[in-house]
DRENDO-828127 format. One record per residue (C-alpha): residue in one letter; x, y, z. Coordinates in pm, 1 decimal, padded with zeros to 6 digits, m for minus. Layout:
<recs>
<rec><aa>a</aa><c1>X</c1><c2>Y</c2><c3>Z</c3></rec>
...
</recs>
This chain:
<recs>
<rec><aa>d</aa><c1>m01773.7</c1><c2>m05685.8</c2><c3>m06555.2</c3></rec>
<rec><aa>a</aa><c1>m01684.6</c1><c2>m05462.3</c2><c3>m06214.1</c3></rec>
<rec><aa>d</aa><c1>m01921.1</c1><c2>m05211.6</c2><c3>m06376.0</c3></rec>
<rec><aa>g</aa><c1>m02225.8</c1><c2>m05406.0</c2><c3>m06421.3</c3></rec>
<rec><aa>r</aa><c1>m02223.1</c1><c2>m05464.4</c2><c3>m06782.8</c3></rec>
<rec><aa>s</aa><c1>m02376.2</c1><c2>m05799.9</c2><c3>m06780.1</c3></rec>
<rec><aa>l</aa><c1>m02332.1</c1><c2>m05840.7</c2><c3>m07180.1</c3></rec>
<rec><aa>l</aa><c1>m02058.8</c1><c2>m05938.6</c2><c3>m07384.7</c3></rec>
<rec><aa>a</aa><c1>m02222.5</c1><c2>m05810.9</c2><c3>m07707.3</c3></rec>
<rec><aa>m</aa><c1>m02558.2</c1><c2>m05645.4</c2><c3>m07754.3</c3></rec>
<rec><aa>y</aa><c1>m02760.6</c1><c2>m05621.7</c2><c3>m08119.3</c3></rec>
<rec><aa>h</aa><c1>m03073.3</c1><c2>m05546.9</c2><c3>m08212.0</c3></rec>
<rec><aa>g</aa><c1>m03152.6</c1><c2>m05400.6</c2><c3>m08548.3</c3></rec>
<rec><aa>g</aa><c1>m03430.3</c1><c2>m05387.0</c2><c3>m08818.5</c3></rec>
<rec><aa>r</aa><c1>m03331.4</c1><c2>m05569.9</c2><c3>m09132.8</c3></rec>
<rec><aa>h</aa><c1>m03263.8</c1><c2>m05280.6</c2><c3>m09328.8</c3></rec>
<rec><aa>g</aa><c1>m02929.6</c1><c2>m05088.4</c2><c3>m09485.2</c3></rec>
<rec><aa>c</aa><c1>m02666.3</c1><c2>m05394.5</c2><c3>m09554.5</c3></rec>
<rec><aa>v</aa><c1>m02915.9</c1><c2>m05650.5</c2><c3>m09448.2</c3></rec>
<rec><aa>v</aa><c1>m02723.1</c1><c2>m05966.7</c2><c3>m09530.3</c3></rec>
<rec><aa>v</aa><c1>m02417.4</c1><c2>m05779.6</c2><c3>m09292.7</c3></rec>
<rec><aa>r</aa><c1>m02724.5</c1><c2>m05707.3</c2><c3>m09001.7</c3></rec>
<rec><aa>d</aa><c1>m02840.4</c1><c2>m06057.9</c2><c3>m09059.0</c3></rec>
<rec><aa>a</aa><c1>m02453.0</c1><c2>m06231.0</c2><c3>m08980.1</c3></rec>
<rec><aa>i</aa><c1>m02455.9</c1><c2>m05976.8</c2><c3>m08675.0</c3></rec>
<rec><aa>a</aa><c1>m02770.7</c1><c2>m06086.1</c2><c3>m08534.3</c3></rec>
<rec><aa>a</aa><c1>m02705.6</c1><c2>m06497.5</c2><c3>m08567.5</c3></rec>
<rec><aa>e</aa><c1>m02356.1</c1><c2>m06491.9</c2><c3>m08437.8</c3></rec>
<rec><aa>v</aa><c1>m02486.1</c1><c2>m06231.0</c2><c3>m08126.3</c3></rec>
<rec><aa>k</aa><c1>m02767.9</c1><c2>m06435.5</c2><c3>m08047.9</c3></rec>
<rec><aa>a</aa><c1>m02631.4</c1><c2>m06737.4</c2><c3>m08081.9</c3></rec>
<rec><aa>d</aa><c1>m02368.8</c1><c2>m06619.5</c2><c3>m07764.4</c3></rec>
<rec><aa>p</aa><c1>m02445.9</c1><c2>m06714.1</c2><c3>m07408.9</c3></rec>
<rec><aa>e</aa><c1>m02208.9</c1><c2>m06401.4</c2><c3>m07322.8</c3></rec>
<rec><aa>c</aa><c1>m02406.3</c1><c2>m06164.4</c2><c3>m07552.6</c3></rec>
<rec><aa>s</aa><c1>m02806.8</c1><c2>m06320.5</c2><c3>m07514.2</c3></rec>
<rec><aa>g</aa><c1>m03014.9</c1><c2>m06606.3</c2><c3>m07395.1</c3></rec>
<rec><aa>a</aa><c1>m03082.6</c1><c2>m06595.2</c2><c3>m06984.5</c3></rec>
<rec><aa>t</aa><c1>m02864.4</c1><c2>m06335.1</c2><c3>m06911.3</c3></rec>
<rec><aa>y</aa><c1>m03018.6</c1><c2>m06106.5</c2><c3>m07207.4</c3></rec>
<rec><aa>a</aa><c1>m03336.4</c1><c2>m06205.4</c2><c3>m07080.0</c3></rec>
<rec><aa>k</aa><c1>m03267.8</c1><c2>m06132.0</c2><c3>m06679.0</c3></rec>
<rec><aa>l</aa><c1>m03195.8</c1><c2>m05756.8</c2><c3>m06861.6</c3></rec>
<rec><aa>l</aa><c1>m03521.2</c1><c2>m05718.0</c2><c3>m07017.0</c3></rec>
<rec><aa>v</aa><c1>m03686.3</c1><c2>m05897.0</c2><c3>m06691.8</c3></rec>
<rec><aa>r</aa><c1>m03522.7</c1><c2>m05608.4</c2><c3>m06486.7</c3></rec>
<rec><aa>y</aa><c1>m03605.9</c1><c2>m05339.2</c2><c3>m06701.2</c3></rec>
<rec><aa>q</aa><c1>m03994.0</c1><c2>m05404.8</c2><c3>m06766.0</c3></rec>
<rec><aa>k</aa><c1>m04120.1</c1><c2>m05178.6</c2><c3>m06512.7</c3></rec>
<rec><aa>l</aa><c1>m03889.2</c1><c2>m04867.1</c2><c3>m06685.2</c3></rec>
<rec><aa>v</aa><c1>m04040.8</c1><c2>m05013.8</c2><c3>m07075.7</c3></rec>
<rec><aa>d</aa><c1>m04367.6</c1><c2>m05020.1</c2><c3>m06879.5</c3></rec>
<rec><aa>a</aa><c1>m04411.6</c1><c2>m04700.0</c2><c3>m06774.3</c3></rec>
<rec><aa>r</aa><c1>m04143.8</c1><c2>m04446.9</c2><c3>m07016.8</c3></rec>
<rec><aa>f</aa><c1>m04114.6</c1><c2>m04647.4</c2><c3>m07313.2</c3></rec>
<rec><aa>r</aa><c1>m04463.6</c1><c2>m04863.3</c2><c3>m07356.3</c3></rec>
<rec><aa>g</aa><c1>m04345.6</c1><c2>m05175.4</c2><c3>m07437.1</c3></rec>
<rec><aa>t</aa><c1>m03988.5</c1><c2>m05126.8</c2><c3>m07599.7</c3></rec>
<rec><aa>l</aa><c1>m03623.7</c1><c2>m05079.8</c2><c3>m07433.6</c3></rec>
<rec><aa>p</aa><c1>m03436.3</c1><c2>m04860.5</c2><c3>m07634.2</c3></rec>
<rec><aa>r</aa><c1>m03147.5</c1><c2>m04982.8</c2><c3>m07782.5</c3></rec>
<rec><aa>q</aa><c1>m02939.2</c1><c2>m04707.7</c2><c3>m07601.8</c3></rec>
<rec><aa>a</aa><c1>m03069.1</c1><c2>m04809.5</c2><c3>m07239.1</c3></rec>
<rec><aa>v</aa><c1>m02941.1</c1><c2>m05180.9</c2><c3>m07305.3</c3></rec>
<rec><aa>m</aa><c1>m02601.2</c1><c2>m05097.8</c2><c3>m07425.7</c3></rec>
<rec><aa>h</aa><c1>m02510.4</c1><c2>m04942.2</c2><c3>m07063.8</c3></rec>
<rec><aa>a</aa><c1>m02536.7</c1><c2>m05327.8</c2><c3>m07023.8</c3></rec>
<rec><aa>a</aa><c1>m02308.1</c1><c2>m05433.6</c2><c3>m07266.2</c3></rec>
<rec><aa>r</aa><c1>m01933.1</c1><c2>m05409.1</c2><c3>m07327.8</c3></rec>
<rec><aa>f</aa><c1>m01920.4</c1><c2>m05388.5</c2><c3>m07686.8</c3></rec>
<rec><aa>c</aa><c1>m02220.3</c1><c2>m05257.2</c2><c3>m07921.0</c3></rec>
<rec><aa>p</aa><c1>m02205.2</c1><c2>m05374.2</c2><c3>m08306.8</c3></rec>
<rec><aa>c</aa><c1>m02293.7</c1><c2>m05102.4</c2><c3>m08546.4</c3></rec>
<rec><aa>p</aa><c1>m02354.1</c1><c2>m05176.3</c2><c3>m08886.9</c3></rec>
<rec><aa>e</aa><c1>m02487.8</c1><c2>m04929.1</c2><c3>m09144.4</c3></rec>
<rec><aa>g</aa><c1>m02784.7</c1><c2>m04776.6</c2><c3>m09137.6</c3></rec>
<rec><aa>d</aa><c1>m02947.8</c1><c2>m04546.4</c2><c3>m09436.7</c3></rec>
<rec><aa>s</aa><c1>m02586.9</c1><c2>m04418.5</c2><c3>m09462.9</c3></rec>
<rec><aa>p</aa><c1>m02261.2</c1><c2>m04572.1</c2><c3>m09425.4</c3></rec>
<rec><aa>s</aa><c1>m02227.0</c1><c2>m04399.1</c2><c3>m09082.5</c3></rec>
<rec><aa>a</aa><c1>m02518.3</c1><c2>m04463.8</c2><c3>m08872.1</c3></rec>
<rec><aa>k</aa><c1>m02667.1</c1><c2>m04318.6</c2><c3>m08545.7</c3></rec>
<rec><aa>r</aa><c1>m02599.9</c1><c2>m04618.7</c2><c3>m08295.7</c3></rec>
<rec><aa>q</aa><c1>m02230.2</c1><c2>m04573.6</c2><c3>m08341.9</c3></rec>
<rec><aa>y</aa><c1>m02223.5</c1><c2>m04310.2</c2><c3>m08158.2</c3></rec>
<rec><aa>d</aa><c1>m02464.5</c1><c2>m04390.0</c2><c3>m07940.1</c3></rec>
<rec><aa>a</aa><c1>m02251.2</c1><c2>m04648.9</c2><c3>m07820.3</c3></rec>
<rec><aa>v</aa><c1>m01975.4</c1><c2>m04447.3</c2><c3>m07755.0</c3></rec>
<rec><aa>i</aa><c1>m02235.1</c1><c2>m04196.3</c2><c3>m07514.4</c3></rec>
<rec><aa>a</aa><c1>m02311.8</c1><c2>m04537.3</c2><c3>m07330.8</c3></rec>
<rec><aa>g</aa><c1>m01944.9</c1><c2>m04651.5</c2><c3>m07245.9</c3></rec>
<rec><aa>c</aa><c1>m02011.7</c1><c2>m04962.9</c2><c3>m07516.7</c3></rec>
<rec><aa>v</aa><c1>m01718.5</c1><c2>m05005.1</c2><c3>m07687.4</c3></rec>
<rec><aa>p</aa><c1>m01865.4</c1><c2>m04966.9</c2><c3>m08088.3</c3></rec>
<rec><aa>v</aa><c1>m01732.9</c1><c2>m05300.7</c2><c3>m08366.5</c3></rec>
<rec><aa>v</aa><c1>m01795.4</c1><c2>m05090.3</c2><c3>m08678.2</c3></rec>
<rec><aa>a</aa><c1>m01951.7</c1><c2>m05323.8</c2><c3>m08975.8</c3></rec>
<rec><aa>s</aa><c1>m01906.6</c1><c2>m05054.4</c2><c3>m09220.2</c3></rec>
<rec><aa>d</aa><c1>m01648.7</c1><c2>m04996.0</c2><c3>m09483.7</c3></rec>
<rec><aa>d</aa><c1>m01751.2</c1><c2>m04608.5</c2><c3>m09580.6</c3></rec>
<rec><aa>a</aa><c1>m01830.3</c1><c2>m04522.2</c2><c3>m09176.2</c3></rec>
<rec><aa>l</aa><c1>m01625.4</c1><c2>m04219.7</c2><c3>m09100.4</c3></rec>
<rec><aa>w</aa><c1>m01662.0</c1><c2>m04052.1</c2><c3>m08707.8</c3></rec>
<rec><aa>a</aa><c1>m01738.1</c1><c2>m03688.6</c2><c3>m08668.1</c3></rec>
<rec><aa>f</aa><c1>m01418.8</c1><c2>m03492.3</c2><c3>m08561.5</c3></rec>
<rec><aa>s</aa><c1>m01181.8</c1><c2>m03807.9</c2><c3>m08650.6</c3></rec>
<rec><aa>n</aa><c1>m00892.7</c1><c2>m03837.2</c2><c3>m08815.9</c3></rec>
<rec><aa>e</aa><c1>m00994.0</c1><c2>m04081.1</c2><c3>m09090.7</c3></rec>
<rec><aa>a</aa><c1>m00953.3</c1><c2>m04061.2</c2><c3>m09469.4</c3></rec>
<rec><aa>g</aa><c1>m00764.9</c1><c2>m03775.5</c2><c3>m09457.2</c3></rec>
<rec><aa>l</aa><c1>m01011.3</c1><c2>m03494.2</c2><c3>m09169.4</c3></rec>
<rec><aa>d</aa><c1>m00776.2</c1><c2>m03332.7</c2><c3>m08952.1</c3></rec>
<rec><aa>g</aa><c1>m01000.0</c1><c2>m03346.5</c2><c3>m08613.0</c3></rec>
<rec><aa>p</aa><c1>m00856.8</c1><c2>m03444.1</c2><c3>m08303.8</c3></rec>
<rec><aa>l</aa><c1>m01025.6</c1><c2>m03773.7</c2><c3>m08253.8</c3></rec>
<rec><aa>d</aa><c1>m00852.1</c1><c2>m04154.0</c2><c3>m08366.5</c3></rec>
<rec><aa>p</aa><c1>m01136.9</c1><c2>m04364.5</c2><c3>m08376.3</c3></rec>
<rec><aa>s</aa><c1>m00874.7</c1><c2>m04673.6</c2><c3>m08347.6</c3></rec>
<rec><aa>e</aa><c1>m00831.1</c1><c2>m04545.4</c2><c3>m07969.7</c3></rec>
<rec><aa>f</aa><c1>m01184.7</c1><c2>m04631.7</c2><c3>m07846.0</c3></rec>
<rec><aa>a</aa><c1>m01370.3</c1><c2>m04888.8</c2><c3>m08143.2</c3></rec>
<rec><aa>l</aa><c1>m01320.5</c1><c2>m05141.4</c2><c3>m08364.1</c3></rec>
<rec><aa>h</aa><c1>m01395.8</c1><c2>m05206.3</c2><c3>m08698.0</c3></rec>
<rec><aa>v</aa><c1>m01505.3</c1><c2>m05545.4</c2><c3>m08906.6</c3></rec>
<rec><aa>p</aa><c1>m01509.2</c1><c2>m05586.4</c2><c3>m09230.0</c3></rec>
<rec><aa>e</aa><c1>m01848.2</c1><c2>m05555.0</c2><c3>m09371.8</c3></rec>
<rec><aa>a</aa><c1>m01773.3</c1><c2>m05793.4</c2><c3>m09708.5</c3></rec>
<rec><aa>g</aa><c1>m01596.4</c1><c2>m06035.2</c2><c3>m09429.8</c3></rec>
<rec><aa>l</aa><c1>m01963.0</c1><c2>m06055.2</c2><c3>m09248.1</c3></rec>
<rec><aa>a</aa><c1>m02180.2</c1><c2>m06068.2</c2><c3>m09506.7</c3></rec>
<rec><aa>q</aa><c1>m01948.1</c1><c2>m06361.8</c2><c3>m09691.1</c3></rec>
<rec><aa>r</aa><c1>m01949.0</c1><c2>m06496.5</c2><c3>m09328.0</c3></rec>
<rec><aa>n</aa><c1>m01552.7</c1><c2>m06557.4</c2><c3>m09337.5</c3></rec>
<rec><aa>a</aa><c1>m01525.7</c1><c2>m06296.4</c2><c3>m09080.1</c3></rec>
<rec><aa>s</aa><c1>m01625.7</c1><c2>m06319.6</c2><c3>m08681.8</c3></rec>
<rec><aa>l</aa><c1>m01731.8</c1><c2>m06024.0</c2><c3>m08481.2</c3></rec>
<rec><aa>l</aa><c1>m01725.9</c1><c2>m06198.0</c2><c3>m08133.5</c3></rec>
<rec><aa>e</aa><c1>m01364.8</c1><c2>m06307.7</c2><c3>m08274.7</c3></rec>
<rec><aa>a</aa><c1>m01267.4</c1><c2>m05943.8</c2><c3>m08291.0</c3></rec>
<rec><aa>v</aa><c1>m01443.2</c1><c2>m05881.5</c2><c3>m08003.7</c3></rec>
<rec><aa>d</aa><c1>m01215.9</c1><c2>m06166.2</c2><c3>m07843.7</c3></rec>
<rec><aa>a</aa><c1>m00920.4</c1><c2>m06039.3</c2><c3>m07980.4</c3></rec>
<rec><aa>a</aa><c1>m00999.8</c1><c2>m05699.4</c2><c3>m07842.9</c3></rec>
<rec><aa>r</aa><c1>m01130.1</c1><c2>m05785.6</c2><c3>m07503.9</c3></rec>
<rec><aa>s</aa><c1>m00750.5</c1><c2>m05703.8</c2><c3>m07315.9</c3></rec>
<rec><aa>r</aa><c1>m00779.8</c1><c2>m05349.5</c2><c3>m07377.7</c3></rec>
<rec><aa>l</aa><c1>m01103.9</c1><c2>m05321.2</c2><c3>m07327.7</c3></rec>
<rec><aa>d</aa><c1>m01005.6</c1><c2>m05143.5</c2><c3>m07035.3</c3></rec>
<rec><aa>a</aa><c1>m00813.7</c1><c2>m04901.4</c2><c3>m07285.9</c3></rec>
<rec><aa>l</aa><c1>m01054.7</c1><c2>m04877.6</c2><c3>m07557.5</c3></rec>
<rec><aa>r</aa><c1>m01330.1</c1><c2>m04761.6</c2><c3>m07278.1</c3></rec>
<rec><aa>s</aa><c1>m01081.3</c1><c2>m04507.4</c2><c3>m07172.6</c3></rec>
<rec><aa>h</aa><c1>m01042.4</c1><c2>m04302.3</c2><c3>m07476.3</c3></rec>
<rec><aa>g</aa><c1>m01415.8</c1><c2>m04361.8</c2><c3>m07546.4</c3></rec>
<rec><aa>s</aa><c1>m01538.8</c1><c2>m04174.8</c2><c3>m07268.3</c3></rec>
<rec><aa>k</aa><c1>m01291.0</c1><c2>m03889.0</c2><c3>m07366.7</c3></rec>
<rec><aa>a</aa><c1>m01436.5</c1><c2>m03868.8</c2><c3>m07726.4</c3></rec>
<rec><aa>a</aa><c1>m01811.5</c1><c2>m03968.3</c2><c3>m07591.8</c3></rec>
<rec><aa>w</aa><c1>m01739.9</c1><c2>m03540.2</c2><c3>m07462.8</c3></rec>
<rec><aa>a</aa><c1>m01760.3</c1><c2>m03503.7</c2><c3>m07913.2</c3></rec>
<rec><aa>y</aa><c1>m02041.7</c1><c2>m03651.0</c2><c3>m07964.2</c3></rec>
<rec><aa>r</aa><c1>m02313.3</c1><c2>m03562.2</c2><c3>m07650.0</c3></rec>
<rec><aa>y</aa><c1>m02675.8</c1><c2>m03458.4</c2><c3>m07801.0</c3></rec>
<rec><aa>y</aa><c1>m02740.7</c1><c2>m03361.1</c2><c3>m07498.5</c3></rec>
<rec><aa>p</aa><c1>m02635.9</c1><c2>m03031.8</c2><c3>m07250.7</c3></rec>
</recs>
């Protein structure tokens, strides 16, 4: 990618919330060479000094999101998750895998917010992932041609989701 985003998609998450969906996402992303493997390993080596100095052995997912173009966002303890906002702030296109997630400040479900999540995020049906008859990476592949537009709208939406002054 022109701005140094070497990973197509990045996912690292625990086994809580909808575990079946999280396991399906993890399996799909780990199996794709554009998402993991040597590229991901090189990225971790590059950040190892930062990890050791600041984060004591664990690179936060928010840091790695800056190296990915798409970021899968399953639900966690609630349908909407902090991860989807972290992705927007990092300039990564969120791929929401929750049928009940709503974005703050959005026009979803009759809300009267100014943001239209379809302009900066993708959605993959939760049940399809759980039953393994939907593919997160197929949705990403279908959206590659819209990546610049999604990221442009995402950068405009990020102002609403920043939590640092």
